[in-house]
C-alpha positions in Angstrom: 17.0 -86.1 7.5 20.0 -84.4 10.2 22.2 -83.4 7.7 20.0 -81.3 6.8 18.5 -80.3 9.9 21.2 -79.1 11.7 22.4 -77.3 8.9 19.4 -75.5 8.4 19.2 -74.7 11.9 22.1 -73.5 12.4 21.9 -70.6 9.5 18.5 -69.4 10.6 20.4 -68.8 14.1 22.6 -66.9 12.6 20.5 -65.1 10.4 17.9 -64.1 13.9 21.9 -63.0 15.0 22.3 -60.4 12.0 18.6 -59.4 11.9 19.5 -58.1 16.0 19.5 -53.6 15.7 23.1 -52.0 15.7 21.5 -50.0 17.9 23.7 -51.3 21.0 27.3 -50.2 19.9 25.7 -47.1 18.4 24.3 -46.7 22.2 27.5 -47.3 23.5 29.2 -44.6 21.6 26.8 -41.8 22.6 28.2 -42.3 26.6 32.1 -41.4 25.4 32.4 -37.8 27.2 33.4 -34.5 25.0 37.3 -33.6 25.1 38.2 -30.4 26.3 40.0 -27.9 28.2 41.1 -28.6 32.0 43.1 -26.6 34.4 43.8 -28.6 37.9 46.8 -27.8 40.4 48.6 -29.9 41.9 50.5 -28.6 44.9 52.3 -25.2 42.8 51.7 -27.0 40.0 49.5 -25.9 37.5 48.4 -28.2 35.1 46.6 -27.6 31.4 45.0 -30.7 30.4 42.9 -31.2 26.7 41.1 -34.9 27.1 38.3 -36.0 28.9 37.0 -34.2 31.8 38.4 -36.5 35.0 39.8 -39.2 33.3 43.6 -40.3 31.6 42.5 -40.2 28.0 44.5 -37.2 27.4 46.0 -36.0 24.4 47.7 -33.1 25.1 49.0 -31.5 28.4 51.0 -28.3 29.6 52.6 -28.0 33.7 54.1 -25.2 34.6 55.0 -23.5 38.2 54.5 -20.2 39.2 57.3 -17.5 37.7 58.5 -20.4 34.1 58.8 -18.4 31.1 57.7 -22.0 29.4 55.4 -24.5 30.0 56.5 -28.4 30.1 54.5 -29.9 26.8 53.2 -34.2 27.5 50.7 -36.1 25.5 50.4 -37.7 22.0 50.1 -34.1 20.4 52.2 -31.2 20.2 52.1 -27.7 19.8 52.7 -27.0 16.2 55.3 -24.3 17.0 58.7 -24.0 15.5 59.4 -22.0 18.7 59.4 -25.7 20.6 62.2 -26.8 22.5 62.9 -30.3 23.7 65.0 -30.0 27.0 66.3 -33.5 27.1 68.6 -34.7 24.4 67.8 -38.2 25.2 64.7 -39.9 26.1 63.4 -39.5 30.0 60.9 -42.3 30.8 58.9 -44.1 28.7 55.5 -41.8 27.6 52.9 -43.1 30.2 49.9 -42.2 26.9 51.6 -43.5 24.4 53.7 -46.3 26.2 56.9 -44.5 24.1 60.1 -42.2 24.6 59.1 -39.3 25.7 61.4 -36.2 25.0 60.9 -33.4 27.3 59.6 -30.2 25.3 58.7 -26.7 25.9 57.4 -24.1 25.7 56.8 -20.3 25.7 53.9 -19.0 27.7 54.7 -16.2 25.0 54.1 -18.5 22.0 51.6 -17.8 19.2 50.5 -21.4 19.3 49.4 -20.5 22.7 48.5 -16.9 22.3 45.7 -18.7 18.9 44.4 -20.7 22.1 43.7 -18.1 24.8 42.2 -15.4 22.2 41.2 -16.8 19.2 40.1 -20.5 20.8 42.5 -22.5 18.6 45.6 -24.1 18.9 47.5 -26.2 15.9 49.1 -29.6 16.9 50.8 -32.6 15.0 51.0 -36.2 16.0 50.9 -39.3 14.4 47.2 -38.5 12.9 48.9 -35.3 10.7 48.1 -31.5 11.7 45.2 -30.5 12.7 43.2 -27.7 15.4 42.1 -28.4 18.4 39.4 -26.2 19.6 38.9 -23.8 22.5 35.6 -23.1 24.0 35.1 -19.1 25.2 35.0 -20.4 28.7 37.9 -22.8 27.7 39.8 -19.7 26.5 39.3 -18.0 29.8 40.8 -21.7 31.5 44.1 -21.2 29.1 44.2 -17.2 29.5 44.4 -18.0 33.7 47.0 -20.9 33.5 49.3 -18.7 31.7 48.6 -15.5 33.8 49.2 -18.0 37.1 52.7 -19.6 35.4 54.1 -15.5 34.4 53.1 -14.4 38.3 55.5 -15.4 40.6 53.0 -16.3 43.3 51.1 -19.7 43.3 
């Protein structure tokens, strides 16, 4: 009789576990912060990043100092621009975002990818998932414009 009771009790336990509502996993997903464009200053350097605010979860980051005509590009995605310039011949350091080789790339401040982001609220990017668009809200478009203006200015 115990030969049948133990497997039957185990089966009932699995059925009970499977019948639990699946909402607990969904509730965790609701707490995920949305990604967006954020501007930070570190000394004289400006950093424009697309990612989760106040975290290391970034898809793309652009940095510049005042008076530069281009920005350095970091991240898992890169602007989809034929004018994107590789600034280094060999990899510099492992990329902290992907763990892979990191090539320093630069993009001109007047590149159409950056201009479209500031004016139309969209930047086409390319990454491992293919080509897609990173959106920008009206407030984020102003943030991008501030970044471009800061980088193009001669003073911090």
